[in-house]
C-alpha positions in Angstrom: 211.8 -21.7 189.9 212.4 -24.9 191.8 214.8 -27.4 190.3 212.1 -30.1 190.3 210.4 -28.2 187.5 213.5 -28.4 185.3 213.9 -32.1 186.2 210.4 -32.9 185.2 210.6 -31.1 181.9 213.9 -32.8 181.1 212.4 -36.2 181.9 209.3 -35.5 179.8 211.6 -34.5 176.9 213.7 -37.7 177.2 210.6 -39.9 177.2 209.4 -38.2 174.0 212.9 -38.5 172.6 212.7 -42.3 173.1 209.8 -42.4 170.6 211.7 -40.0 168.3 214.7 -42.3 168.6 212.6 -45.4 167.8 211.4 -43.7 164.6 214.9 -42.8 163.6 216.0 -46.4 164.2 213.8 -47.5 161.3 215.6 -45.0 159.0 219.0 -46.1 160.4 218.3 -49.8 159.9 217.3 -49.4 156.3 220.3 -47.2 155.4 222.7 -49.3 157.4 221.9 -52.5 155.4 220.2 -51.5 152.1 222.2 -48.2 151.7 219.1 -46.5 150.6 217.8 -43.3 152.3 214.1 -43.7 152.9 212.6 -40.3 152.0 209.1 -41.7 152.7 210.0 -42.3 156.3 207.8 -39.6 157.8 204.9 -40.7 155.7 205.2 -44.3 156.9 205.2 -43.0 160.5 202.1 -40.9 160.0 200.5 -44.0 158.3 201.3 -45.8 161.5 199.6 -43.1 163.5 196.5 -43.3 161.4 196.5 -47.1 161.7 196.4 -46.7 165.5 193.7 -44.1 165.3 191.6 -46.4 163.0 192.0 -49.4 165.3 191.1 -47.3 168.3 187.9 -46.0 166.7 186.8 -49.4 165.2 188.0 -51.9 167.8 188.7 -49.7 170.9 192.3 -50.8 171.0 194.8 -48.9 173.0 197.6 -47.6 170.6 200.1 -49.7 172.5 198.0 -52.8 171.8 197.4 -51.7 168.2 201.2 -51.3 167.6 201.8 -55.0 166.7 199.0 -54.9 164.1 200.3 -51.6 162.7 203.8 -53.1 162.6 202.6 -56.2 160.7 200.9 -54.1 158.1 203.8 -51.7 157.7 206.2 -54.7 157.5 204.2 -56.2 154.6 204.1 -52.9 152.9 207.8 -52.3 153.3 208.7 -55.8 152.1 206.6 -55.5 149.0 207.9 -52.0 148.3 211.5 -53.2 148.5 211.0 -56.2 146.4 208.8 -54.5 143.8 210.4 -51.1 143.4 213.3 -50.1 145.7 215.4 -53.2 144.9 215.6 -52.1 141.3 217.3 -48.9 142.3 219.7 -50.1 145.0 222.7 -50.1 142.5 221.5 -46.9 140.8 222.7 -43.3 141.5 221.5 -41.7 144.7 219.5 -39.0 142.9 217.4 -41.7 141.2 216.7 -43.3 144.6 215.7 -39.9 145.9 213.2 -39.3 143.1 211.7 -42.8 143.6 211.2 -42.5 147.3 210.1 -38.9 147.1 207.4 -40.0 144.6 206.3 -42.8 147.0 206.2 -40.3 149.9 203.9 -38.0 147.8 201.6 -40.9 146.9 201.3 -42.0 150.6 200.7 -38.4 151.8 198.0 -37.7 149.3 196.4 -41.1 149.9 196.1 -40.2 153.6 194.7 -36.8 152.7 192.0 -38.5 150.6 191.2 -41.2 153.2 191.3 -39.1 156.4 191.2 -35.5 155.3 193.4 -32.7 156.6 191.9 -32.4 160.1 193.6 -33.6 163.2 192.5 -36.8 164.9 193.3 -38.0 168.3 193.1 -41.1 170.5 191.7 -40.9 174.0 192.8 -43.5 176.5 191.7 -44.0 180.1 195.1 -42.8 181.4 195.3 -39.6 179.2 195.4 -37.3 182.2 197.0 -39.7 184.8 200.4 -39.0 186.3 203.0 -41.2 187.9 205.1 -40.0 190.8 208.7 -41.4 190.9 210.7 -39.6 193.6 210.8 -35.9 192.6 209.4 -36.7 189.2 205.8 -36.3 188.2 205.5 -37.9 184.8 202.6 -38.1 182.4 201.3 -41.7 182.2 201.0 -41.5 178.4 204.6 -40.4 177.9 205.9 -43.0 180.4 204.1 -45.8 178.5 205.1 -44.5 175.1 208.7 -44.3 176.3 208.6 -47.8 177.8 207.1 -49.2 174.6 209.9 -47.6 172.6 212.5 -49.2 174.9 211.0 -52.6 174.6 211.0 -52.4 170.8 214.5 -51.1 170.7 215.8 -53.9 172.9 214.0 -56.5 170.7 215.6 -54.9 167.6 219.1 -54.9 169.1 218.6 -58.5 170.1 217.6 -59.5 166.6 220.6 -57.9 164.9 223.0 -59.1 167.7 222.0 -62.7 168.3 219.9 -64.1 165.3 221.8 -65.5 162.3 219.6 -63.5 159.9 220.1 -60.3 161.9 223.9 -60.8 162.0 223.9 -61.4 158.2 222.0 -58.1 157.7 224.1 -56.1 160.1 227.6 -57.3 159.8 228.4 -57.8 156.1 225.7 -58.0 153.4 228.3 -58.6 150.8 229.7 -61.5 152.8 226.2 -62.9 153.1 226.0 -62.9 149.3 229.3 -64.7 149.0 228.2 -67.5 151.3 225.1 -68.0 149.3 222.4 -66.2 151.3 219.6 -64.5 149.4 220.7 -60.8 149.7 217.6 -59.5 147.9 215.5 -61.3 150.6 217.7 -59.8 153.3 217.2 -56.4 151.8 213.4 -56.9 151.7 213.4 -58.2 155.3 215.4 -55.2 156.5 213.2 -52.7 154.7 210.2 -54.4 156.2 211.7 -54.2 159.7 212.5 -50.5 159.2 208.9 -49.8 158.1 207.5 -51.9 161.0 209.6 -50.0 163.5 208.6 -46.6 162.3 205.0 -47.8 162.2 205.2 -48.7 165.9 206.8 -45.3 166.6 203.8 -43.8 164.9 201.3 -45.8 166.9 203.1 -44.7 170.2 203.2 -41.1 169.0 199.4 -41.0 168.9 199.5 -41.0 172.7 201.5 -37.7 172.6 200.2 -35.7 169.6 197.2 -35.5 167.3 197.5 -37.3 163.9 197.4 -35.2 160.7 199.0 -35.8 157.3 201.0 -32.6 157.4 203.2 -34.1 160.1 204.9 -36.4 157.6 207.6 -34.1 156.2 208.3 -32.8 159.7 208.9 -36.4 161.0 211.1 -37.2 157.9 213.3 -34.2 158.6 213.4 -34.9 162.3 214.5 -38.5 161.7 217.3 -37.3 159.4 218.4 -34.8 162.1 218.5 -37.6 164.7 220.4 -40.2 162.7 222.9 -37.5 161.6 223.4 -36.4 165.2 223.7 -40.0 166.5 225.7 -41.3 163.6 224.3 -42.5 160.3 223.9 -46.3 160.4 224.4 -46.5 164.2 221.4 -48.0 166.0 222.5 -46.9 169.5 223.3 -43.5 168.0 219.8 -43.1 166.7 218.3 -43.7 170.1 220.8 -41.4 171.8 220.2 -38.7 169.1 216.4 -39.0 169.6 216.8 -38.5 173.4 219.0 -35.5 172.9 216.6 -33.9 170.4 213.7 -34.6 172.7 215.5 -33.1 175.6 216.5 -30.0 173.7 213.0 -29.4 172.3 211.5 -29.8 175.8 213.9 -27.4 177.4 213.6 -24.8 174.6 209.8 -25.0 174.8 209.8 -24.5 178.5 212.5 -21.8 178.8 211.8 -19.8 175.7 208.9 -20.5 173.4 207.4 -23.8 172.0 207.7 -22.5 168.5 211.5 -22.3 168.9 211.9 -26.1 169.6 212.8 -26.9 166.0 215.4 -24.1 166.1 217.2 -25.9 168.9 217.0 -29.2 167.0 218.9 -27.6 164.2 221.3 -26.0 166.6 222.1 -29.4 168.1 222.7 -30.7 164.6 225.0 -27.8 163.7 227.1 -28.2 166.9 227.5 -32.0 166.4 228.5 -31.5 162.7 231.1 -28.9 163.7 232.6 -30.9 166.6 232.0 -34.5 165.4 231.0 -34.7 161.7 230.5 -38.5 161.8 227.9 -38.2 164.6 228.1 -39.0 168.3 228.4 -42.7 167.9 229.2 -42.9 164.2 232.5 -44.2 162.7 234.9 -42.2 160.6 234.8 -43.2 157.0 
């Protein structure tokens, strides 16, 4: 088989991996600052998917244009959730945080089942079947736009944490922020809201690639965990790199072997990374 085939499959997997990485960034952001693992992460992502589906059906919005609206709604939800519930459990044992967020995930999942039912829903855009030729590559327009959207959001997120005073306070030293008089509870709520908004955008972009259904939520939660562990827990560049690596491995596994084996290769990548570099590709040793 010509080498171009493999090159195109790899590029397609990397573009999908960018969206995976964006979703995992939301999980990594929340854990990196709040030190709480969001077990409702996949449910928030699927909620973002359904938000894009709803806006497409009601207003005819492209999922990329719907993403900012979805992000605003998920940000407000994450902010209220953190201030109202999660903040009370920040200093409590991890198993109590797990039970709380698992309960929230169950509520979100069942709410989506009640509102939208178990059937798949998709979004058709004018460029659904278009392709873009770049040298030897022949890329799907939907994957190219979804990947480009993920890059734009990722760059904006990095810039916020790198250059803004609030972002630096969140990213560098939350304890130091408390010492100098900053409202740490407000920073935690802001961070949780940003994490929820980011995963909401990832969900909106994912509607370009797959059909929306509530049953995807646990799968995306687990996938995000795999990505952040592979990239390094708490590392934003690591989450993006891990997403691209998982997307690449799934694409190649689906092409060379069988699409049903793609998750097997994701777990394989996780095991190899844990054996060779337990802190993750870009993680720091504790």
